[in-house]
N, C-alpha and C positions, 0 to 999 in steps of 0.2 A: 787951265783945266780942260778946255775944249780941245786943245792940241793933244793932250794926253789921251782923251777919250777917242779921238780920231785914230791915234796911233794904235790903241788897243783893238778897235774894231777892224782896222786894216790888218793888224797882225792875226786876228782870228780868221779873217777871210783868207789870208795867205796860207795859214796852217791847214785850214779845211781843204784848200785846193792842193796843197803839197802832199797831204796824207789821205786825200779822198779816195785814191785808188787802192788803199789798204783796208777799207771798211769791210769788204766782202771776203777778205782772206780768211782761211779756216783756222782752227786750232792746230798748232804745230808743237812738236817735241814735248816739252813738259806741260804745255797747255792742256793736253788730253788728260793727264793725271790730275792736274791741279783744278781743272774746271769740270770736265765731263765725268771724271772718276772720283770726285771729291764729295762725299755725302754731307760734309759739314755745311756746305753752302746751300744745301737744299731747303733749309728752314732756318728762320731767324730764332727759333726756339733753341737752337744750338749755339747761339751767340756766346754764352759763357764758355762753352767747350772749345771755341776757336782760340781762346787764350791759353788752353792747356795742351794743344796739339802742335807738332812741328810743321814746318812748311816744306813740302817735298821731302819729308823724312830727314832733312839735314839742317834746316834753318828755323829760326823763331821769328816769324813775321805775322803776328795775329791781325794787325790792322790791314795788311794786304789781303788776308783771307776774308775779313769783314767786308772790304770793298768788293770782292768778288761775290760775296753773298748778297750784297745789295744789287749788284749787276744781275744776278740770277733772279732776284725778286722782281726786277723790272722786266727783263726780256728773256728769262729762261736760259736755254743753251744756244741762243742765236749769237754767233760771233760778232755781229755788227755792233751790238751794244757794248761789248767789251773793248772793241777797237776804238769806238767813239769815246769811251771813257778815258782810254789811254791818251788820245789826242787832246781831250779837254784838260787832263792833268798836265800834259806838256805845255799847253797854252797858259794855264795858271802859273806854272813854274816860270815861264818866260816873263809874264807880267811881274811876278814877285822879284825876279832878277833885275828887271828894269827899275822897280821901286828902290831896291837896295843900292844899285849902282848910282842912280840919280841922286839919292840922299847922300851918298858918300862923296861924289865928285861934283855935284851941282852942275852937271853938263848933260843937257838933254840929248845932244847929238851923239856923244860918246856912249851913254847908257842905251839909247835907242838902237844904235848900230850894233853894239854888242848883243843886245837882246835879239835883234833880227838875225844875226849870224847863228846864235844859239838855237833859235826856233827852227831854222830851215837846214842847218848843217846835216849832211848825211850820216855823220858819225853817231848821231842820236837816234837814227832810224831803228836800231835794234830795240832800244828801250820802248819805243812807241809801237812797233809792230809785234813785239814778243809780249803776249799777255802775261806770261809768268814773271816778267820783269816789272810787274806793277809795284813791287816793293821799292824799286829804285826810284820810280816817279814819286811815290808817296814820301819816301825818306827825304828826297830833295825838297818837296813841298813844305814839309814840317820844319826842316832845317832852315829854309829861307824865312819862313814866318818867325821862327825863333830868333834868328839873327836880327831881323827888322825890329822886333819887339824889344830885344835886349838893348839895341842901340838907342832906340827911342827912350827907354827907361833910364839908361845911364846918362844920357845927354840932357834930358828934360826932368829927371827926377820923378817919373811916373812909375810907382812901384807896382801898380796893377799890371802894367805892361811887362814888368819883370817876371811876375808870376805866370803871366800868359806865355812868355818866352820859355820858361822852365817847363810848362805843361806841353808846349809844342815840341820841345826837345825830347821829352818822354815819349810823345807820339812818334817822333822820328826813330827813336830806338826800337819801338814796337813795329816799325815798318821795314827797316833794313839795318844790317849790322854795321855798315860803313858810317852810320850816324854817330858812332863812338868817337869819331874825329871832330865832333862839334866844338870841343874846347879850343882846338887849334884854329879852326875857322873863326871862332870868336875873337881870338887875338889878332887875326888878320884885319878885323874891322877897324882897328885903330891905327894901322899903318898909313892910310891916306891923310890922317889928321896931324897937325902940328901939336907940340906939347901944350900950347895954350888952349887949343881947341878940344883937347881930350878931357874926359871927366877925371875925377880924382883917381889916382893910381890905386888907392886902397879899394875903391869900388870894383875896378877892373880885376884886381887880384882876387877879391872875395868871390865875384861871379865866376871867374875861371876856376877857382878851387872847388866850388860847388858843382860845376859842370864836370870837372875832372873826377870828382868823387862819384857822381852818378855813372860816369863812363866805366870806372873801375868796378863798381858793384855790378853793373850790367854785364861786363865782360866775365866776371867770376860766375855769375848765374848762367850766362850763356854757355860757358864751358861745361857746366854740369848738365844742362838740358840738351845741348847739341854737341856730342863728343866730336863731331866732324870738324868743328872750329879748331879744337885742340890738335886734331890730326893734321889739318892743313898747315898750321903754324909749325908743327914738328917735322913735317916732311922735308926731304931734300938733304943736301950735304950740309957742311958746317955753315954757320951764319955768313962768314966772309970768304967763302970759296970763290976761286977765280971764275968758275963756270957760272955761278949764280950772279956775280957782279957783271959778267959779260952779257948774260941774258937780260938783266935789268937795264943795262945801257942800251941794248938793241931795242928793248921794249919802249924806252923813252924816245929813241930816234924814230921808231915807227909811229908812235902817237903824234909826234911833231909832223911827220910826213902825211899822216891821215888828215890832220887839220889843214895843212897847206894844199894837199892834193887829194881830196877824198875819193877813193876808188876801191872797190871790192871790200865793202864793210862786211864783217863776219861776226857770228855769235862768239866763237873763239878761234884762235889760230895758233900755230906753233911759232914761237918767237924766232928761232934761228932760220926758219924757212921764210918767214914773213919779211924780214929785213934784208933786202938785197944790198949788195955792196955799192952800186951806183947811188941808191937812195940814201944810204948812210953817209956816203961821201958828200952828197948834195946837201943833206941836212947839216953836216958838220961845217961845210963851207958857208952855208947861210948863217949859222950861229956865230961863226967867226966874223963874218961881215957885220952882223948886227952888233956884236960886242965892240968891234972897232968903232962903229958909228956912235954907239952909246958913250964910249970913252971920249971920243973926239968932241962930241957935242955936250959932254958932261951931263948926259941924260941919267947917269947913275944916281943923280940927286933926286930924280923924279920919284915921288911916293907911289905914283901909279904903277911904275915899273916894278917896284918891290912888292906891291900888293898883288899884281897879276901873277908874278913868279911864285910868290909864297902860296897863293891860293891853289895854284896848279900842283906845286910840290907837296903840299899837305895831303892831297888826295892820292898822289902817285907813289910817294915814298913807302907807305905800308904795303903796296903791292909786291914789294921785294920778296916777301915770304909767301905770297900766293902764286908765284910762278909755277910751282909744282903741284897745284891742286888737282891736276889730272895726270898722274904719273904714267899712265898707259900711253900718253901721247908725248910727254916730255915737258919742256918749259913752254907754257901757254900764256896768252894774254886775251882778255875779252875787251872788245871795243866799247862795250857799255860801262866798263869800270870807271871811266872818267866823265860820266854824265854830269856829276856835280862839280868836279874840279876843272873840267874843260873850259868853262867861262873865264878862267884866269888867263888862258892863252888867247881866247877870243877877244878879251878886253885889250890885250896888247896889240892884237891884229887890228882891232878897230881904231886904236890910237894911231897906229902907223898909217892906216888908210885916211884918217882925218888929217894927219900931218901932210900927206901927199897933196892934199887939196890946195895947199899954198903954191904949188909949182905947176899946176895944170889948169887949163882954161875950164871955167865952170861947166860949159856944155859937154866937153870931153869927159870931165870927171863924173857927171851924172850918167853919161852913157856907160862908162866903165863900171860904175856901181850897179847899174841896172843889169849889165851883162853878168856881173859877179853873182847877183841874187838869182838870176835866171839859171846860171850854171849850177848853183847849189840846189835849187829847187828841182831841176832836171835830174841831177844825180840822185836826189832823195826819191823821186818818183820811180827811177830805175831800181833802186834798192827795194822799194815796196813790192815791185813785181816779183822779186826773187822769193818773197814769202807767199806767193799765190797758192801754192800747194806743197805737200810734203816732198813729192818726187823732185819738183823743180829746185827746192831749196837744198835738199840733201845731195843732189847731183852737183850742184854748184859748190856746195860745201866740201864734198869729196874731191873735187877738182883742185881746190885751194889747199885742203888739208887731207891728203890721200890716206894716211894712217889714222883714221878717225873712227873709233869703234862706236861712238854715239850716233854718228851719221849712218853707219852700216846697220845698227840696230833699229833706228827709226825707219829707215827705208825698208828693212825686212818686215816690220810690223805693217807697213802700208801694203806690201805685196801679199802678206798673210790675209789682210782684209779682202783682197781681190782674188784669194784662193790660188795664187801663184806660188805654191809651196816649194817648188824646186829652187826658184830664185831666192825665196826667203831663207831656205836652208843654207845656200852658199854664202849669203850675206852674214848670217848668224855665225857660221863657222869661221868666217874671216874676222868678225867682231870678237869672237871668243879667243882667237889666236892673238889678237892685239891687246886684249884686256889684261891688266895686271892687278887691278884692285880686287881683293877677295870678295867683297860685297857684289861687285859688278860681274865677276865670274859666275857666282851663284845665280844672278839674274839672267845671264846669257844661257846658262844651262837649263834653266826653267823654260825660257822662250824656245830654245831648240827642242826640248822634250815635247812641248805643246805642238810644235810644227810637225814632229814625227807622228803624234797622235792623229792630227788632221790628215796627214798623208797616208794613214793606215799602216804604220810601221810601229806597233806597240813595243816590240823588243828593243828597238833603238831608244824609244822614249824612256823605257825602264832603265836602260844603261845610263843615260845622262841624268835622269832624276836621282838615281842612286849616287852618282858622283856629287850632286849638289847636297844630298843628305849626309854624305861622308864629310863634306866641308862644314856643314851646319846642320846638325841632327834635328834641331827644333824648327826647321823651315817648314811651315804648314803647307805651302804650295807644293813642295816636293811630294808629300804624302797624297795630296789631291791628284797630282799627275800620275802617281803610281796607281791610285784607285781607278782613274780613267783608263790607263793602259791595261790593267788586269781585267777590267770590265769588257774592253774590246777583245781581249783574248778569250773571254768566256770563263775566266777563273773568278766566279762570283764571290766566294767567301773571302778570297784574298782582297778583292776590290772593297768589300764591306769593311774588312779590317783596316785597310788603308784610309778609307773615308772616315771611319770612327777615330782613327789616330789623328787625322787632320783636324777633326772637330775639337780635340783637346786643346789645340793651340789657336784655332780660329773658328769658333762656333757660328759666327755670323756670315759665313760664306754661303750664299744662297744656292750656288750651283752644286755644292756637295749634297745638300738636302734634296735637290732636284734629282740627282743621279741615284741616290739611295732610294728615293720614292719609286723611280723606274725599276730598280732591282727588286724591291719588295712587291711591286705590282705583278711582275713576271712570276714571282714565287707564290703569289696568291695570299700574301700576308697583308690584308687590306688595312688593318688598324695601324700597323707600322708605316705603311705607305701614306695613310691619311695624316699621321703625325708629322712625317717628313714634308708633306705638302703644306701643312699649316706653317711650319718653320720657313720653308722656301718662300711662301707668299709674304710672310712677316718681314723677312730680311730683304726681300726684293722690292716690296712696294710700300708697306706701312712704316717700316723703320726709317728709310731715307726720307719719307714724305713729312715727317714731323709727328708729334704726339706719340712717341714710342711707348710711353708708360701705359696709356689706355689700351693700345693694341697688344702689348705684351701681356697685360692682365687677361685679356680675352684668349690669347693663345695658350697661356698657362692653364686656364679653365678648361679649354677643349682637350688639351693633352692629358690632364688629370682624369677627365671623364672617360677618355679612351683607355687610359691605364686601368681604371676601375672596372670597365667592361671586360678587359682581358683577364683581370684578376678574378672576377666572378666566374668567368668561363674556365678557369683553372689553368690558363696559360701564364704561368708565373714568369717565364723568361721574357715573353712579350711585354707583360706589365712592367717588369723591371726596366726594360729598354725604354719604354715610353716615359716612365717616371724619371729615368736618368736624363732624358731630353728636357723635361720640365725643370729639373733641378739646375741644369746648365743654363737654361734661359733665365732663371731667377735663383742664383746660387746663394741664397741666404740660409742661415743655420736653422731657422724655425721650420721652413718648408722641408728641408732635408730631414730634420728630426721627425716631423709628422709622417713623412712618407715611409721612413724606417719603421715607425710605430704601426703604420698601416700593414706592412708586410708581417710584422711580429704578431699583431693582435687582430685576429679576424673579427672579434666582437665589435670593433669600432666601425666595421664595414657599413652597417646600416646607417649610422650617423653620417658617415662620409658620403654615402650615396645620396642622402637628402640634400647635400650641398651641390646642387646642379648648376647654379647660375653664377656662383662666385667662388673665391678661394679663401674666404675669411677663416674657415675651419682650419686651414693649413697654417695660417698666419697668427691666430690668436687663441682658439679654443684649446683647452688643456686635456679634455676627456674624449 
């Protein structure tokens, strides 16, 4: 027990040292949307809503959102806390991996060395540095807990552990989609055991069937909630096209190369450009040599070999259909995809390293192992530095993946913040040229239009905004951009019309209310300006801060009183506009009905005016 405790403390110290230089890295790429622009994490009162919203508009990972909400609760928008959480999750995953392997093989050295390699290997640096990949860390955590509990349950007959394992599996599904492979990993658990050591086959089959049923149900629901999943699986040529098979083979070779010689780890890369011919030949020769050695020494009988290979292949095989998930770039692979399946290869590497101990003097062996760990730690420290800021990472990324619209777009946003609009324009035009996805083309058109507004070129902004609306007429941001452009041109009524049209699709956009307030102030329409100011403050401050119901009620009250004043003064148009805003803020039938009655029946005016502090008359009174 003391030995294991010392190992855990040493591993924690090593991990904090290895990833210590990443703590002060900023939010990058999707982190900005997922953390800084995510109103859900601003208050724990929205906890239930986190289970009803998608993750980055494409995935369903509510527990990842919950973890980010807890981060926000502790340290707000300081990136340090988020990076520290990722490091600690990686540390816990490493410990759980050790517990699982040690229980499977009853070999402290093998489990410890595999865990050490997993903890410091640079290929996992993307998952740790990239806050948006929190789902990957959580999915691995819950899957490892589930596997440990299921194994304990079936071997020792502890059914409480079985239900704990099932609960952990559900949590894994709510963290990341790849957890759907859990039933196959469950089968891998029994490969290291002999027939006599395994539990009853019926128990294994029953548990596997239940896990498979959960996976199927989850997959069906996921396809309905997140159509992107179906789109990913449907993309590309025929299932067994030569190009797809070739890309998959090269991806496998490159993964093996990254484990053997970790260099230039990336968020994602193009498969055909990533796998160089010398590298592929080297990996093939290495595999051939290993195969010959395995056959010669009859190592193919080793259960460890089959376990490690099966564990790796279970995680890699489904990636065959994900190679075209970014069609604008081509066949791509993400280094973080094998965070959970990678330990299968690392286990085999650890077994080989321990086997070599027989042929080397102990002193030389210790020096070699120390140098290996130092090399891996040094590489990881170098990878952490690449995430130091947006410009550093995107320039490095574009160097390795030149035709990368996401990198161009991210870099353009950074130049936009620095008001270098000429550079941002060129990068966005290049990104638009490379982008093939309809959704992303609309996104690029919006970004380009906004840059032209900031550059003072409203005509060009109108041109690109209209292109986006032609592709997707119900894009609220397109109408907002048109409103801004017409406002800059001095065409006030057109600007008001565009802003009003935008509000039909997205009433909670605070900037729209702010710009309408400015227009009405210039026109001297004080009550309309006041109404828009109320809504701007509500959506900008009170709504994200929590307790939206309380502040919404107060906002509705103020809007109704403003409308009543305009109605009394005989400005029917202004009253109707303000009442329309109140109805959009609380679009229930009773409120709408009573406002219509207000316009129809002037005799109710006195009674409504008496209601100055609340809106109960609109919700309950019938006269």
